[in-house]
KEPABA-907574 format. One line per field, with one value per atom (N, C-alpha, C): residue number from 1; chain; x, y, z. Coordinates in nm, 4 decimals. Layout:
k: c(NUM:...) $
c: c(A:...) $
px: c(X:...) $
py: c(Y:...) $
pz: c(Z:...) $
END
This chain:
k: c(1:1:1:2:2:2:3:3:3:4:4:4:5:5:5:6:6:6:7:7:7:8:8:8:9:9:9:10:10:10:11:11:11:12:12:12:13:13:13:14:14:14:15:15:15:16:16:16:17:17:17:18:18:18:19:19:19:20:20:20:21:21:21:22:22:22:23:23:23:24:24:24:25:25:25:26:26:26:27:27:27:28:28:28:29:29:29:30:30:30:31:31:31:32:32:32:33:33:33:34:34:34:35:35:35:36:36:36:37:37:37:38:38:38:39:39:39:40:40:40:41:41:41:42:42:42:43:43:43:44:44:44:45:45:45:46:46:46:47:47:47:48:48:48:49:49:49:50:50:50:51:51:51:52:52:52:53:53:53:54:54:54:55:55:55:56:56:56:57:57:57:58:58:58:59:59:59:60:60:60:61:61:61:62:62:62:63:63:63:64:64:64:65:65:65:66:66:66:67:67:67:68:68:68:69:69:69:70:70:70:71:71:71:72:72:72:73:73:73:74:74:74:75:75:75:76:76:76:77:77:77:78:78:78:79:79:79:80:80:80:81:81:81:82:82:82:83:83:83:84:84:84:85:85:85:86:86:86) $
c: c(A:A:A:A:A:A:A:A:A:A:A:A:A:A:A:A:A:A:A:A:A:A:A:A:A:A:A:A:A:A:A:A:A:A:A:A:A:A:A:A:A:A:A:A:A:A:A:A:A:A:A:A:A:A:A:A:A:A:A:A:A:A:A:A:A:A:A:A:A:A:A:A:A:A:A:A:A:A:A:A:A:A:A:A:A:A:A:A:A:A:A:A:A:A:A:A:A:A:A:A:A:A:A:A:A:A:A:A:A:A:A:A:A:A:A:A:A:A:A:A:A:A:A:A:A:A:A:A:A:A:A:A:A:A:A:A:A:A:A:A:A:A:A:A:A:A:A:A:A:A:A:A:A:A:A:A:A:A:A:A:A:A:A:A:A:A:A:A:A:A:A:A:A:A:A:A:A:A:A:A:A:A:A:A:A:A:A:A:A:A:A:A:A:A:A:A:A:A:A:A:A:A:A:A:A:A:A:A:A:A:A:A:A:A:A:A:A:A:A:A:A:A:A:A:A:A:A:A:A:A:A:A:A:A:A:A:A:A:A:A:A:A:A:A:A:A:A:A:A:A:A:A:A:A:A:A:A:A) $
px: c(-3.3591:-3.3757:-3.2401:-3.2467:-3.1219:-3.0695:-2.9421:-2.8777:-2.9434:-2.9835:-3.0473:-3.1793:-3.2554:-3.3827:-3.3593:-3.2644:-3.2339:-3.1831:-3.1019:-3.0513:-3.1660:-3.2601:-3.3763:-3.4585:-3.4781:-3.5545:-3.4840:-3.3532:-3.2766:-3.2905:-3.2780:-3.2900:-3.4299:-3.5314:-3.6689:-3.6883:-3.6409:-3.6546:-3.5802:-3.4583:-3.3836:-3.4559:-3.5082:-3.5824:-3.7044:-3.7764:-3.8938:-3.8527:-3.7425:-3.6953:-3.6604:-3.5869:-3.5503:-3.6738:-3.7676:-3.8890:-3.9728:-3.9905:-4.0669:-3.9952:-3.8629:-3.7868:-3.8013:-3.8122:-3.8275:-3.9575:-4.0630:-4.1930:-4.2139:-4.1077:-4.1124:-4.2125:-4.2357:-4.3200:-4.2391:-4.1138:-4.0200:-3.8972:-3.8208:-3.6985:-3.5803:-3.5401:-3.4256:-3.3210:-3.2107:-3.1010:-2.9814:-2.9338:-2.8256:-2.7034:-2.6691:-2.5494:-2.5623:-2.6845:-2.7065:-2.7415:-2.8186:-2.8780:-2.8100:-2.6953:-2.6316:-2.5920:-2.5597:-2.5289:-2.6468:-2.7683:-2.8862:-2.8853:-2.8425:-2.8347:-2.7376:-2.6230:-2.5263:-2.5829:-2.6556:-2.7164:-2.8187:-2.9019:-3.0036:-2.9376:-2.8345:-2.7633:-2.7027:-2.6443:-2.5876:-2.6926:-2.8076:-2.9153:-2.9661:-2.9851:-3.0284:-2.9250:-2.7984:-2.6924:-2.6946:-2.7136:-2.7218:-2.8410:-2.9559:-3.0756:-3.0542:-2.9961:-2.9696:-2.8730:-2.7688:-2.6699:-2.7346:-2.8106:-2.8715:-2.9830:-3.0549:-3.1582:-3.0953:-2.9823:-2.9120:-2.8591:-2.8045:-2.7533:-2.8654:-2.9806:-3.0939:-3.1458:-3.1526:-3.2001:-3.1066:-2.9754:-2.8781:-2.8885:-2.9068:-2.9205:-3.0443:-3.1570:-3.2798:-3.2649:-3.1968:-3.1760:-3.0936:-2.9906:-2.9062:-2.9866:-3.0684:-3.1505:-3.2512:-3.3102:-3.4041:-3.3354:-3.2153:-3.1457:-3.1100:-3.0772:-3.0486:-3.1740:-3.2865:-3.4129:-3.4481:-3.4363:-3.4705:-3.3738:-3.2477:-3.1504:-3.1856:-3.2245:-3.2651:-3.3895:-3.4826:-3.6030:-3.5664:-3.4777:-3.4347:-3.3617:-3.2839:-3.2105:-3.2960:-3.4192:-3.5082:-3.4876:-3.4117:-3.3879:-3.5108:-3.5930:-3.7184:-3.8289:-3.9535:-4.0659:-4.1184:-4.2154:-4.2669:-4.3335:-4.4077:-4.4754:-4.3744:-4.2673:-4.1635:-4.0940:-4.0695:-4.0068:-4.0965:-4.2253:-4.3200:-4.3215:-4.3233:-4.3248:-4.1986:-4.0843:-3.9585:-3.9510:-4.0008:-3.9991:-4.0918:-4.2048:-4.2963:-4.2369:-4.1536:-4.0915:-3.9852:-3.9361:-3.8356:-3.9038) $
py: c(17.2540:17.3831:17.4356:17.5162:17.5676:17.6850:17.7119:17.8230:17.9554:17.9703:18.0957:18.1184:18.0109:18.0245:18.0638:17.9977:18.0322:18.1754:18.2168:18.3540:18.4532:18.4231:18.5106:18.5172:18.4032:18.4008:18.4831:18.4682:18.5446:18.6941:18.7355:18.8777:18.9308:18.8508:18.8927:18.9087:18.8112:18.8187:18.9402:18.9630:19.0803:19.2097:19.2153:19.3340:19.3588:19.2514:19.2650:19.3128:19.2571:19.3010:19.4495:19.4931:19.6349:19.7229:19.6789:19.7563:19.7679:19.6548:19.6587:19.7424:19.7384:19.8221:19.9700:20.0017:20.1412:20.2013:20.1196:20.1662:20.1389:20.1031:20.0748:19.9656:19.8721:19.7563:19.6551:19.6397:19.5611:19.6478:19.6132:19.6909:19.6123:19.6447:19.5805:19.6872:19.6754:19.7695:19.6942:19.7378:19.6674:19.6525:19.7572:19.7518:19.6490:19.6180:19.5221:19.3837:19.3778:19.2518:19.1866:19.2364:19.1778:19.0316:18.9824:18.8391:18.7488:18.7994:18.7203:18.6908:18.7861:18.7672:18.6542:18.6518:18.5439:18.4084:18.4051:18.2796:18.2304:18.3204:18.2817:18.2301:18.2973:18.2521:18.1145:18.0933:17.9632:17.8540:17.8834:17.7841:17.7486:17.8486:17.8210:17.7381:17.7655:17.6878:17.5425:17.5196:17.3825:17.3074:17.3725:17.3085:17.2750:17.3669:17.3444:17.2282:17.2202:17.1130:16.9764:16.9640:16.8349:16.7990:16.8973:16.8697:16.8168:16.8747:16.8278:16.6864:16.6570:16.5219:16.4194:16.4515:16.3602:16.3390:16.4456:16.4357:16.3483:16.3649:16.2843:16.1380:16.1113:15.9740:15.9082:15.9795:15.9245:15.9007:15.9917:15.9763:15.8512:15.8282:15.7100:15.5835:15.5831:15.4659:15.4391:15.5439:15.5256:15.4628:15.5085:15.4533:15.3068:15.2676:15.1263:15.0425:15.0904:15.0170:15.0033:15.1110:15.1056:15.0169:15.0149:14.9270:14.7801:14.7485:14.6116:14.5725:14.6653:14.6385:14.6140:14.6946:14.6807:14.5488:14.5036:14.3773:14.2550:14.2762:14.1650:14.1046:14.1701:14.1186:14.1327:14.2353:14.2532:14.2799:14.2531:14.2789:14.4215:14.4600:14.5973:14.6303:14.5359:14.5608:14.5863:14.5067:14.5249:14.6604:14.6988:14.8285:14.9426:14.9313:15.0344:15.0432:14.9287:14.9273:14.9930:14.9583:15.0155:15.1659:15.2087:15.3522:15.4298:15.3704:15.4370:15.4465:15.3490:15.3499:15.4582:15.5100:15.6170:15.7379) $
pz: c(12.0408:11.9796:11.9334:11.8322:11.7772:11.8597:11.8403:11.9108:11.8742:11.7501:11.7068:11.7792:11.7971:11.8672:12.0126:12.0786:12.2177:12.2274:12.1335:12.1346:12.1221:12.0358:12.0182:12.1465:12.2110:12.3360:12.4433:12.4525:12.5515:12.5261:12.4006:12.3688:12.3989:12.3717:12.4011:12.5514:12.6280:12.7739:12.8290:12.7811:12.8263:12.7898:12.6694:12.6274:12.7140:12.7474:12.8341:12.9732:13.0257:13.1575:13.1577:13.0559:13.0484:13.0330:12.9503:12.9258:13.0530:13.1239:13.2484:13.3546:13.3540:13.4463:13.4149:13.2871:13.2444:13.2974:13.3047:13.3527:13.5016:13.5718:13.7158:13.7527:13.6606:13.6914:13.7718:13.7357:13.8152:13.8385:13.9378:13.9614:13.9067:13.7856:13.7220:13.6989:13.7697:13.7552:13.6997:13.5857:13.5173:13.6078:13.6803:13.7646:13.8767:13.9159:14.0230:13.9701:13.8628:13.8189:13.6994:13.6540:13.5361:13.5552:13.6752:13.6867:13.6510:13.6691:13.6329:13.4836:13.4045:13.2594:13.2265:13.2935:13.2704:13.3117:13.4225:13.4677:13.3663:13.3158:13.2173:13.0898:13.0437:12.9237:12.9479:13.0649:13.0982:13.1029:13.1621:13.1681:13.0290:12.9451:12.8085:12.7339:12.7559:12.6903:12.7355:12.8658:12.9166:12.8583:12.8566:12.8018:12.6551:12.5807:12.4389:12.4197:12.5017:12.4917:12.5155:12.6232:12.6543:12.5564:12.5067:12.4067:12.2784:12.2392:12.1198:12.1378:12.2558:12.2834:12.2775:12.3375:12.3375:12.1963:12.1190:11.9813:11.8987:11.9165:11.8434:11.8833:12.0130:12.0616:12.0013:12.0004:11.9427:11.7929:11.7242:11.5807:11.5529:11.6339:11.6179:11.6430:11.7477:11.7783:11.6669:11.6113:11.5002:11.3801:11.3500:11.2336:11.2552:11.3778:11.4067:11.3868:11.4355:11.4203:11.2729:11.1975:11.0550:10.9773:11.0165:10.9517:10.9780:11.1019:11.1347:11.0567:11.0412:10.9625:10.8174:10.7644:10.6252:10.6019:10.6997:10.6865:10.7168:10.7611:10.7905:10.9286:11.0137:11.1481:11.2374:11.2120:11.2856:11.1847:11.2270:11.1363:11.1585:11.0766:11.0787:11.2121:11.2685:11.3958:11.5083:11.5087:11.6101:11.5919:11.4673:11.4408:11.4882:11.4622:11.5063:11.6581:11.7248:11.8710:11.9276:11.8703:11.9191:11.8933:11.7781:11.7473:11.8407:11.8757:11.9686:12.1083:12.1450:12.2778:12.2922:12.1794:12.1875:12.2381) $
END
């Protein structure tokens, strides 16, 4: 997922927390609970980082498979099987 999407999700979650705190549905006090916001931002950043790494790795593997298919090193069935295994 992109950074913009994660940023939007974080803002929505924070807005919901503040809104629920305003109506005393949950007890969220900024002076007490602000570290939770930092933890959530950090977790989203980690997930985004590893998702990007995995996506890049899969993209690289796909290009290697397609290059081998184009060069005639593997046939179409083998390429399909390898792509499905990703």
